[in-house]
N, CA, C, O and the ligand as a Tripos MOL2 file, in Angstrom:
@<TRIPOS>MOLECULE
protein
  249   247    63     0     0
PROTEIN
NO_CHARGES

@<TRIPOS>ATOM
      1 N         196.7990  101.7220  -58.1520 N.3       1 MET1
      2 CA        196.4880  100.3580  -57.7940 C.3       1 MET1
      3 C         197.4490   99.8740  -56.6670 C.2       1 MET1
      4 O         198.6670   99.9930  -56.8040 O.2       1 MET1
      5 N         196.9150   99.3520  -55.6030 N.am      2 SER2
      6 CA        197.7570   98.8980  -54.5550 C.3       2 SER2
      7 C         197.8290   97.3610  -54.5370 C.2       2 SER2
      8 O         196.8340   96.6650  -54.7410 O.2       2 SER2
      9 N         199.0330   96.8710  -54.2870 N.am      3 GLU3
     10 CA        199.1800   95.4300  -54.2290 C.3       3 GLU3
     11 C         199.0030   94.8960  -52.8140 C.2       3 GLU3
     12 O         199.0630   93.6910  -52.5730 O.2       3 GLU3
     13 N         198.7900   95.8020  -51.9070 N.am      4 THR4
     14 CA        198.6390   95.3980  -50.5140 C.3       4 THR4
     15 C         197.1710   95.3260  -50.1130 C.2       4 THR4
     16 O         196.8290   95.3050  -48.9310 O.2       4 THR4
     17 N         196.3370   95.2900  -51.1010 N.am      5 GLU5
     18 CA        194.9150   95.2180  -50.8340 C.3       5 GLU5
     19 C         194.6150   93.9460  -50.0330 C.2       5 GLU5
     20 O         194.9940   92.8410  -50.4200 O.2       5 GLU5
     21 N         193.9390   94.1350  -48.9360 N.am      6 THR6
     22 CA        193.6860   93.0170  -48.0430 C.3       6 THR6
     23 C         192.3590   92.3210  -48.3740 C.2       6 THR6
     24 O         191.3000   92.9450  -48.4500 O.2       6 THR6
     25 N         192.4670   91.0150  -48.5650 N.am      7 LYS7
     26 CA        191.2630   90.2540  -48.8580 C.3       7 LYS7
     27 C         190.5610   89.9850  -47.5270 C.2       7 LYS7
     28 O         191.1990   89.6590  -46.5260 O.2       7 LYS7
     29 N         189.2360   90.1290  -47.5370 N.am      8 ARG8
     30 CA        188.4810   89.9050  -46.3040 C.3       8 ARG8
     31 C         187.9470   88.4820  -46.2800 C.2       8 ARG8
     32 O         187.7070   87.8680  -47.3200 O.2       8 ARG8
     33 N         187.7690   87.9740  -45.0640 N.am      9 CYS9
     34 CA        187.1240   86.6890  -44.8870 C.3       9 CYS9
     35 C         185.6810   86.8040  -45.4080 C.2       9 CYS9
     36 O         184.9910   87.7830  -45.1240 O.2       9 CYS9
     37 N         185.2380   85.8130  -46.1600 N.am     10 ILE10
     38 CA        183.9020   85.8830  -46.7370 C.3      10 ILE10
     39 C         182.8440   85.2350  -45.8420 C.2      10 ILE10
     40 O         181.6800   85.1300  -46.2270 O.2      10 ILE10
     41 N         183.2500   84.8060  -44.6610 N.am     11 TYR11
     42 CA        182.2710   84.2730  -43.7310 C.3      11 TYR11
     43 C         181.2930   85.3670  -43.3590 C.2      11 TYR11
     44 O         181.7030   86.4850  -43.0470 O.2      11 TYR11
     45 N         179.9710   85.0540  -43.3880 N.am     12 PRO12
     46 CA        178.9780   86.0840  -43.1040 C.3      12 PRO12
     47 C         179.2050   86.7460  -41.7480 C.2      12 PRO12
     48 O         179.2950   86.0750  -40.7210 O.2      12 PRO12
     49 N         179.2960   88.0670  -41.7640 N.am     13 GLY13
     50 CA        179.4460   88.8160  -40.5230 C.3      13 GLY13
     51 C         180.8780   88.9240  -40.0500 C.2      13 GLY13
     52 O         181.1600   89.6190  -39.0740 O.2      13 GLY13
     53 N         181.7800   88.2500  -40.7230 N.am     14 CYS14
     54 CA        183.1960   88.3180  -40.2980 C.3      14 CYS14
     55 C         183.9150   89.3980  -41.0880 C.2      14 CYS14
     56 O         183.8000   89.4840  -42.3110 O.2      14 CYS14
     57 N         184.6560   90.2180  -40.3580 N.am     15 GLU15
     58 CA        185.3860   91.2940  -41.0530 C.3      15 GLU15
     59 C         186.8890   91.1560  -40.8480 C.2      15 GLU15
     60 O         187.6460   92.1120  -41.0190 O.2      15 GLU15
     61 N         187.2990   89.9650  -40.4830 N.am     16 ARG16
     62 CA        188.7210   89.7480  -40.3030 C.3      16 ARG16
     63 C         189.3890   89.5870  -41.6700 C.2      16 ARG16
     64 O         188.7540   89.1440  -42.6260 O.2      16 ARG16
     65 N         190.6490   89.9420  -41.7560 N.am     17 PRO17
     66 CA        191.3370   89.7150  -43.0400 C.3      17 PRO17
     67 C         191.5670   88.2570  -43.3070 C.2      17 PRO17
     68 O         191.8410   87.4780  -42.3940 O.2      17 PRO17
     69 N         191.4530   87.8840  -44.5780 N.am     18 ALA18
     70 CA        191.7210   86.5030  -44.9390 C.3      18 ALA18
     71 C         193.1920   86.1630  -44.7000 C.2      18 ALA18
     72 O         194.0530   87.0430  -44.7170 O.2      18 ALA18
     73 N         193.4620   84.9150  -44.4840 N.am     19 VAL19
     74 CA        194.8470   84.5100  -44.3030 C.3      19 VAL19
     75 C         195.6180   84.7650  -45.5880 C.2      19 VAL19
     76 O         195.0680   84.6210  -46.6800 O.2      19 VAL19
     77 N         196.8770   85.1390  -45.4700 N.am     20 PRO20
     78 CA        197.6810   85.4610  -46.6710 C.3      20 PRO20
     79 C         197.8920   84.2000  -47.5070 C.2      20 PRO20
     80 O         197.7970   83.0810  -47.0040 O.2      20 PRO20
     81 N         198.1780   84.4030  -48.7790 N.am     21 PRO21
     82 CA        198.4220   83.2720  -49.6710 C.3      21 PRO21
     83 C         199.6470   82.4750  -49.1980 C.2      21 PRO21
     84 O         200.5590   83.0280  -48.5840 O.2      21 PRO21
     85 N         199.6510   81.2040  -49.4850 N.am     22 HIS22
     86 CA        200.7790   80.4000  -49.1320 C.3      22 HIS22
     87 C         202.0330   80.8440  -49.8870 C.2      22 HIS22
     88 O         201.9760   81.0830  -51.0930 O.2      22 HIS22
     89 N         203.1610   80.9570  -49.1860 N.am     23 PRO23
     90 CA        204.3830   81.4330  -49.8510 C.3      23 PRO23
     91 C         204.8370   80.5420  -51.0250 C.2      23 PRO23
     92 O         205.5270   80.9970  -51.9370 O.2      23 PRO23
     93 N         204.4420   79.2990  -50.9750 N.am     24 LEU24
     94 CA        204.8350   78.3910  -52.0500 C.3      24 LEU24
     95 C         203.8730   78.4630  -53.2050 C.2      24 LEU24
     96 O         204.0370   77.7350  -54.1840 O.2      24 LEU24
     97 N         202.8650   79.3240  -53.1230 N.am     25 GLY25
     98 CA        201.9410   79.4720  -54.2190 C.3      25 GLY25
     99 C         200.5800   78.9160  -53.8860 C.2      25 GLY25
    100 O         200.3300   78.4360  -52.7800 O.2      25 GLY25
    101 N         199.7090   78.9930  -54.8680 N.am     26 GLY26
    102 CA        198.3430   78.5750  -54.6410 C.3      26 GLY26
    103 C         197.4670   79.7720  -54.3920 C.2      26 GLY26
    104 O         197.9500   80.8540  -54.0580 O.2      26 GLY26
    105 N         196.1760   79.5780  -54.5550 N.am     27 PRO27
    106 CA        195.2440   80.6860  -54.3780 C.3      27 PRO27
    107 C         195.1480   81.1100  -52.9300 C.2      27 PRO27
    108 O         195.3300   80.3020  -52.0190 O.2      27 PRO27
    109 N         194.8540   82.4110  -52.7210 N.am     28 GLN28
    110 CA        194.6810   82.8550  -51.3370 C.3      28 GLN28
    111 C         193.3620   82.3340  -50.7810 C.2      28 GLN28
    112 O         192.3290   82.4180  -51.4460 O.2      28 GLN28
    113 N         193.3940   81.8050  -49.5830 N.am     29 PRO29
    114 CA        192.1370   81.3560  -48.9560 C.3      29 PRO29
    115 C         191.1770   82.4920  -48.8160 C.2      29 PRO29
    116 O         191.5910   83.6420  -48.6750 O.2      29 PRO29
    117 N         189.9040   82.2000  -48.8510 N.am     30 ALA30
    118 CA        188.8820   83.2470  -48.7870 C.3      30 ALA30
    119 C         188.4380   83.5040  -47.3560 C.2      30 ALA30
    120 O         187.5440   84.3150  -47.1110 O.2      30 ALA30
    121 N         189.0750   82.8000  -46.3990 N.am     31 PHE31
    122 CA        188.6540   82.8950  -45.0280 C.3      31 PHE31
    123 C         189.7910   83.3170  -44.1180 C.2      31 PHE31
    124 O         190.9650   83.2090  -44.4720 O.2      31 PHE31
    125 N         189.4170   83.8080  -42.9210 N.am     32 CYS32
    126 CA        190.4260   84.2200  -41.9690 C.3      32 CYS32
    127 C         190.9810   82.9630  -41.2450 C.2      32 CYS32
    128 O         190.7200   81.8280  -41.6430 O.2      32 CYS32
    129 N         191.7380   83.2120  -40.1930 N.am     33 ASP33
    130 CA        192.4260   82.0780  -39.5690 C.3      33 ASP33
    131 C         191.5890   81.3780  -38.5090 C.2      33 ASP33
    132 O         192.0920   80.5060  -37.8010 O.2      33 ASP33
    133 N         190.3240   81.7470  -38.3920 N.am     34 LEU34
    134 CA        189.4480   81.0340  -37.4310 C.3      34 LEU34
    135 C         189.1020   79.6680  -38.0090 C.2      34 LEU34
    136 O         188.7560   79.5410  -39.1830 O.2      34 LEU34
    137 N         189.2020   78.6490  -37.1570 N.am     35 GLU35
    138 CA        188.9790   77.2780  -37.6460 C.3      35 GLU35
    139 C         187.5750   77.0800  -38.1630 C.2      35 GLU35
    140 O         187.3540   76.3590  -39.1360 O.2      35 GLU35
    141 N         186.6160   77.7310  -37.5010 N.am     36 GLU36
    142 CA        185.2100   77.5120  -37.8920 C.3      36 GLU36
    143 C         184.8270   78.2870  -39.1430 C.2      36 GLU36
    144 O         183.7130   78.1460  -39.6460 O.2      36 GLU36
    145 N         185.7230   79.0840  -39.6340 N.am     37 HIS37
    146 CA        185.3950   79.8480  -40.8380 C.3      37 HIS37
    147 C         185.9620   79.1110  -42.0470 C.2      37 HIS37
    148 O         187.1260   79.2770  -42.4120 O.2      37 HIS37
    149 N         185.1080   78.2950  -42.6550 N.am     38 ASN38
    150 CA        185.4970   77.5730  -43.8490 C.3      38 ASN38
    151 C         184.2840   77.5210  -44.7790 C.2      38 ASN38
    152 O         183.1950   77.9640  -44.4150 O.2      38 ASN38
    153 N         184.4770   76.9870  -45.9570 N.am     39 ALA39
    154 CA        183.4070   77.0340  -46.9790 C.3      39 ALA39
    155 C         182.1180   76.3870  -46.4940 C.2      39 ALA39
    156 O         181.0260   76.9030  -46.7350 O.2      39 ALA39
    157 N         182.2500   75.2580  -45.8120 N.am     40 LEU40
    158 CA        181.0370   74.5660  -45.3760 C.3      40 LEU40
    159 C         180.2670   75.3750  -44.3370 C.2      40 LEU40
    160 O         179.0520   75.5470  -44.4360 O.2      40 LEU40
    161 N         181.0000   75.8660  -43.3390 N.am     41 ARG41
    162 CA        180.3550   76.6510  -42.2810 C.3      41 ARG41
    163 C         179.7480   77.9400  -42.8480 C.2      41 ARG41
    164 O         178.6500   78.3400  -42.4620 O.2      41 ARG41
    165 N         180.4520   78.5620  -43.7390 N.am     42 ALA42
    166 CA        179.9410   79.7970  -44.3180 C.3      42 ALA42
    167 C         178.6640   79.5300  -45.0680 C.2      42 ALA42
    168 O         177.7240   80.3210  -45.0010 O.2      42 ALA42
    169 N         178.6180   78.4310  -45.7770 N.am     43 HIS43
    170 CA        177.4240   78.0520  -46.5230 C.3      43 HIS43
    171 C         176.2390   77.8340  -45.5630 C.2      43 HIS43
    172 O         175.1340   78.3220  -45.8050 O.2      43 HIS43
    173 N         176.4880   77.1060  -44.4910 N.am     44 GLN44
    174 CA        175.4360   76.8290  -43.5070 C.3      44 GLN44
    175 C         174.9680   78.1260  -42.8370 C.2      44 GLN44
    176 O         173.7760   78.3160  -42.5950 O.2      44 GLN44
    177 N         175.9270   79.0150  -42.5410 N.am     45 GLU45
    178 CA        175.5750   80.2460  -41.8810 C.3      45 GLU45
    179 C         174.7490   81.1250  -42.8070 C.2      45 GLU45
    180 O         173.8080   81.7840  -42.3630 O.2      45 GLU45
    181 N         175.0950   81.1420  -44.0950 N.am     46 ARG46
    182 CA        174.3230   81.9280  -45.0530 C.3      46 ARG46
    183 C         172.8830   81.4030  -45.1370 C.2      46 ARG46
    184 O         171.9330   82.1830  -45.2070 O.2      46 ARG46
    185 N         172.7360   80.1030  -45.1300 N.am     47 GLN47
    186 CA        171.3830   79.5230  -45.1990 C.3      47 GLN47
    187 C         170.6000   79.8680  -43.9480 C.2      47 GLN47
    188 O         169.4100   80.1750  -44.0150 O.2      47 GLN47
    189 N         171.2740   79.8170  -42.7980 N.am     48 ARG48
    190 CA        170.6020   80.1670  -41.5480 C.3      48 ARG48
    191 C         170.1260   81.6110  -41.5820 C.2      48 ARG48
    192 O         168.9990   81.9130  -41.1890 O.2      48 ARG48
    193 N         170.9830   82.4880  -42.0500 N.am     49 ILE49
    194 CA        170.6190   83.9020  -42.1370 C.3      49 ILE49
    195 C         169.4810   84.1110  -43.1020 C.2      49 ILE49
    196 O         168.5720   84.8970  -42.8350 O.2      49 ILE49
    197 N         169.5210   83.4000  -44.2500 N.am     50 ALA50
    198 CA        168.4770   83.5070  -45.2500 C.3      50 ALA50
    199 C         167.1370   83.0600  -44.6670 C.2      50 ALA50
    200 O         166.1030   83.6820  -44.9140 O.2      50 ALA50
    201 N         167.1680   81.9890  -43.9010 N.am     51 ASN51
    202 CA        165.9350   81.4790  -43.2950 C.3      51 ASN51
    203 C         165.3740   82.4590  -42.2860 C.2      51 ASN51
    204 O         164.1590   82.6070  -42.1560 O.2      51 ASN51
    205 N         166.2680   83.1300  -41.5710 N.am     52 GLU52
    206 CA        165.8270   84.0880  -40.5620 C.3      52 GLU52
    207 C         165.2330   85.3510  -41.1710 C.2      52 GLU52
    208 O         164.2520   85.9050  -40.6760 O.2      52 GLU52
    209 N         165.8620   85.7910  -42.2680 N.am     53 SER53
    210 CA        165.4490   87.0700  -42.8550 C.3      53 SER53
    211 C         164.2410   86.8690  -43.7940 C.2      53 SER53
    212 O         163.5780   87.8420  -44.1530 O.2      53 SER53
    213 N         163.9570   85.6460  -44.1830 N.am     54 ALA54
    214 CA        162.8280   85.3790  -45.0710 C.3      54 ALA54
    215 C         161.9950   84.2100  -44.5060 C.2      54 ALA54
    216 O         161.9590   83.1230  -45.0830 O.2      54 ALA54
    217 N         161.3400   84.4550  -43.3880 N.am     55 PRO55
    218 CA        160.5480   83.3830  -42.7640 C.3      55 PRO55
    219 C         159.3290   82.9930  -43.5820 C.2      55 PRO55
    220 O         158.5760   83.8500  -44.0430 O.2      55 PRO55
    221 N         159.1420   81.6940  -43.7560 N.am     56 ALA56
    222 CA        157.9750   81.1960  -44.4870 C.3      56 ALA56
    223 C         157.8510   81.8440  -45.8700 C.2      56 ALA56
    224 O         156.7590   82.2310  -46.2850 O.2      56 ALA56
    225 N         158.9470   81.9550  -46.5570 N.am     57 ALA57
    226 CA        158.9460   82.5740  -47.8820 C.3      57 ALA57
    227 C         158.1940   81.6780  -48.8720 C.2      57 ALA57
    228 O         157.5850   82.1740  -49.8200 O.2      57 ALA57
    229 N         158.2350   80.3820  -48.6550 N.am     58 SER58
    230 CA        157.5750   79.4840  -49.5910 C.3      58 SER58
    231 C         156.3640   78.8460  -48.9330 C.2      58 SER58
    232 O         156.0780   77.6720  -49.1720 O.2      58 SER58
    233 N         155.6570   79.5890  -48.1190 N.am     59 ALA59
    234 CA        154.5570   79.0360  -47.3730 C.3      59 ALA59
    235 C         153.4250   78.5800  -48.2840 C.2      59 ALA59
    236 O         152.7900   77.5610  -48.0170 O.2      59 ALA59
    237 N         153.1730   79.3030  -49.3260 N.am     60 GLY60
    238 CA        152.0470   78.9460  -50.2200 C.3      60 GLY60
    239 C         152.4390   77.9200  -51.2510 C.2      60 GLY60
    240 O         151.6580   77.5860  -52.1420 O.2      60 GLY60
    241 N         153.6560   77.4200  -51.1280 N.am     61 GLU61
    242 CA        154.1100   76.4840  -52.1710 C.3      61 GLU61
    243 C         154.1170   75.0800  -51.6130 C.2      61 GLU61
    244 O         154.6990   74.8470  -50.5530 O.2      61 GLU61
    245 N         153.5100   74.1650  -52.2710 N.am     62 ARG62
    246 CA        153.4710   72.7950  -51.7950 C.3      62 ARG62
    247 C         154.0520   71.8590  -52.8140 C.2      62 ARG62
    248 O         154.1030   70.6500  -52.5840 O.2      62 ARG62
    249 ZN        186.3680   84.8490  -40.6490 Zn       63 ZN63
@<TRIPOS>BOND
     1     1     2 1
     2     2     3 1
     3     3     4 2
     4     3     5 am
     5     5     6 1
     6     6     7 1
     7     7     8 2
     8     7     9 am
     9     9    10 1
    10    10    11 1
    11    11    12 2
    12    11    13 am
    13    13    14 1
    14    14    15 1
    15    15    16 2
    16    15    17 am
    17    17    18 1
    18    18    19 1
    19    19    20 2
    20    19    21 am
    21    21    22 1
    22    22    23 1
    23    23    24 2
    24    23    25 am
    25    25    26 1
    26    26    27 1
    27    27    28 2
    28    27    29 am
    29    29    30 1
    30    30    31 1
    31    31    32 2
    32    31    33 am
    33    33    34 1
    34    34    35 1
    35    35    36 2
    36    35    37 am
    37    37    38 1
    38    38    39 1
    39    39    40 2
    40    39    41 am
    41    41    42 1
    42    42    43 1
    43    43    44 2
    44    43    45 am
    45    45    46 1
    46    46    47 1
    47    47    48 2
    48    47    49 am
    49    49    50 1
    50    50    51 1
    51    51    52 2
    52    51    53 am
    53    53    54 1
    54    54    55 1
    55    55    56 2
    56    55    57 am
    57    57    58 1
    58    58    59 1
    59    59    60 2
    60    59    61 am
    61    61    62 1
    62    62    63 1
    63    63    64 2
    64    63    65 am
    65    65    66 1
    66    66    67 1
    67    67    68 2
    68    67    69 am
    69    69    70 1
    70    70    71 1
    71    71    72 2
    72    71    73 am
    73    73    74 1
    74    74    75 1
    75    75    76 2
    76    75    77 am
    77    77    78 1
    78    78    79 1
    79    79    80 2
    80    79    81 am
    81    81    82 1
    82    82    83 1
    83    83    84 2
    84    83    85 am
    85    85    86 1
    86    86    87 1
    87    87    88 2
    88    87    89 am
    89    89    90 1
    90    90    91 1
    91    91    92 2
    92    91    93 am
    93    93    94 1
    94    94    95 1
    95    95    96 2
    96    95    97 am
    97    97    98 1
    98    98    99 1
    99    99   100 2
   100    99   101 am
   101   101   102 1
   102   102   103 1
   103   103   104 2
   104   103   105 am
   105   105   106 1
   106   106   107 1
   107   107   108 2
   108   107   109 am
   109   109   110 1
   110   110   111 1
   111   111   112 2
   112   111   113 am
   113   113   114 1
   114   114   115 1
   115   115   116 2
   116   115   117 am
   117   117   118 1
   118   118   119 1
   119   119   120 2
   120   119   121 am
   121   121   122 1
   122   122   123 1
   123   123   124 2
   124   123   125 am
   125   125   126 1
   126   126   127 1
   127   127   128 2
   128   127   129 am
   129   129   130 1
   130   130   131 1
   131   131   132 2
   132   131   133 am
   133   133   134 1
   134   134   135 1
   135   135   136 2
   136   135   137 am
   137   137   138 1
   138   138   139 1
   139   139   140 2
   140   139   141 am
   141   141   142 1
   142   142   143 1
   143   143   144 2
   144   143   145 am
   145   145   146 1
   146   146   147 1
   147   147   148 2
   148   147   149 am
   149   149   150 1
   150   150   151 1
   151   151   152 2
   152   151   153 am
   153   153   154 1
   154   154   155 1
   155   155   156 2
   156   155   157 am
   157   157   158 1
   158   158   159 1
   159   159   160 2
   160   159   161 am
   161   161   162 1
   162   162   163 1
   163   163   164 2
   164   163   165 am
   165   165   166 1
   166   166   167 1
   167   167   168 2
   168   167   169 am
   169   169   170 1
   170   170   171 1
   171   171   172 2
   172   171   173 am
   173   173   174 1
   174   174   175 1
   175   175   176 2
   176   175   177 am
   177   177   178 1
   178   178   179 1
   179   179   180 2
   180   179   181 am
   181   181   182 1
   182   182   183 1
   183   183   184 2
   184   183   185 am
   185   185   186 1
   186   186   187 1
   187   187   188 2
   188   187   189 am
   189   189   190 1
   190   190   191 1
   191   191   192 2
   192   191   193 am
   193   193   194 1
   194   194   195 1
   195   195   196 2
   196   195   197 am
   197   197   198 1
   198   198   199 1
   199   199   200 2
   200   199   201 am
   201   201   202 1
   202   202   203 1
   203   203   204 2
   204   203   205 am
   205   205   206 1
   206   206   207 1
   207   207   208 2
   208   207   209 am
   209   209   210 1
   210   210   211 1
   211   211   212 2
   212   211   213 am
   213   213   214 1
   214   214   215 1
   215   215   216 2
   216   215   217 am
   217   217   218 1
   218   218   219 1
   219   219   220 2
   220   219   221 am
   221   221   222 1
   222   222   223 1
   223   223   224 2
   224   223   225 am
   225   225   226 1
   226   226   227 1
   227   227   228 2
   228   227   229 am
   229   229   230 1
   230   230   231 1
   231   231   232 2
   232   231   233 am
   233   233   234 1
   234   234   235 1
   235   235   236 2
   236   235   237 am
   237   237   238 1
   238   238   239 1
   239   239   240 2
   240   239   241 am
   241   241   242 1
   242   242   243 1
   243   243   244 2
   244   243   245 am
   245   245   246 1
   246   246   247 1
   247   247   248 2
@<TRIPOS>SUBSTRUCTURE
     1 MET1         2 RESIDUE 1 A MET
     2 SER2         6 RESIDUE 1 A SER
     3 GLU3        10 RESIDUE 1 A GLU
     4 THR4        14 RESIDUE 1 A THR
     5 GLU5        18 RESIDUE 1 A GLU
     6 THR6        22 RESIDUE 1 A THR
     7 LYS7        26 RESIDUE 1 A LYS
     8 ARG8        30 RESIDUE 1 A ARG
     9 CYS9        34 RESIDUE 1 A CYS
    10 ILE10       38 RESIDUE 1 A ILE
    11 TYR11       42 RESIDUE 1 A TYR
    12 PRO12       46 RESIDUE 1 A PRO
    13 GLY13       50 RESIDUE 1 A GLY
    14 CYS14       54 RESIDUE 1 A CYS
    15 GLU15       58 RESIDUE 1 A GLU
    16 ARG16       62 RESIDUE 1 A ARG
    17 PRO17       66 RESIDUE 1 A PRO
    18 ALA18       70 RESIDUE 1 A ALA
    19 VAL19       74 RESIDUE 1 A VAL
    20 PRO20       78 RESIDUE 1 A PRO
    21 PRO21       82 RESIDUE 1 A PRO
    22 HIS22       86 RESIDUE 1 A HIS
    23 PRO23       90 RESIDUE 1 A PRO
    24 LEU24       94 RESIDUE 1 A LEU
    25 GLY25       98 RESIDUE 1 A GLY
    26 GLY26      102 RESIDUE 1 A GLY
    27 PRO27      106 RESIDUE 1 A PRO
    28 GLN28      110 RESIDUE 1 A GLN
    29 PRO29      114 RESIDUE 1 A PRO
    30 ALA30      118 RESIDUE 1 A ALA
    31 PHE31      122 RESIDUE 1 A PHE
    32 CYS32      126 RESIDUE 1 A CYS
    33 ASP33      130 RESIDUE 1 A ASP
    34 LEU34      134 RESIDUE 1 A LEU
    35 GLU35      138 RESIDUE 1 A GLU
    36 GLU36      142 RESIDUE 1 A GLU
    37 HIS37      146 RESIDUE 1 A HIS
    38 ASN38      150 RESIDUE 1 A ASN
    39 ALA39      154 RESIDUE 1 A ALA
    40 LEU40      158 RESIDUE 1 A LEU
    41 ARG41      162 RESIDUE 1 A ARG
    42 ALA42      166 RESIDUE 1 A ALA
    43 HIS43      170 RESIDUE 1 A HIS
    44 GLN44      174 RESIDUE 1 A GLN
    45 GLU45      178 RESIDUE 1 A GLU
    46 ARG46      182 RESIDUE 1 A ARG
    47 GLN47      186 RESIDUE 1 A GLN
    48 ARG48      190 RESIDUE 1 A ARG
    49 ILE49      194 RESIDUE 1 A ILE
    50 ALA50      198 RESIDUE 1 A ALA
    51 ASN51      202 RESIDUE 1 A ASN
    52 GLU52      206 RESIDUE 1 A GLU
    53 SER53      210 RESIDUE 1 A SER
    54 ALA54      214 RESIDUE 1 A ALA
    55 PRO55      218 RESIDUE 1 A PRO
    56 ALA56      222 RESIDUE 1 A ALA
    57 ALA57      226 RESIDUE 1 A ALA
    58 SER58      230 RESIDUE 1 A SER
    59 ALA59      234 RESIDUE 1 A ALA
    60 GLY60      238 RESIDUE 1 A GLY
    61 GLU61      242 RESIDUE 1 A GLU
    62 ARG62      246 RESIDUE 1 A ARG
    63 ZN63       249 GROUP 0 **** ****
C-alpha cells in the first residue's frame, strides 16, 4: 500500500492531480488547481456531456 497515491481531479476529461490536502487538516479537494475546476462546473460539464452522448433520450416522453 502506498501513501503517496495521487488523487486525480474529478473534473470530466481532466487528468491533472488534485491539489494536496491542506497542511492544517481537512479533506483533500477533489479538483486540481485550475480555477474553473470546481464542483459546480464539473456538474455542468457532466450534464453537457450526457446531453451530447444521449441526444433526445427522452423524446417519446411528454
Ligand atoms: Zn482539473
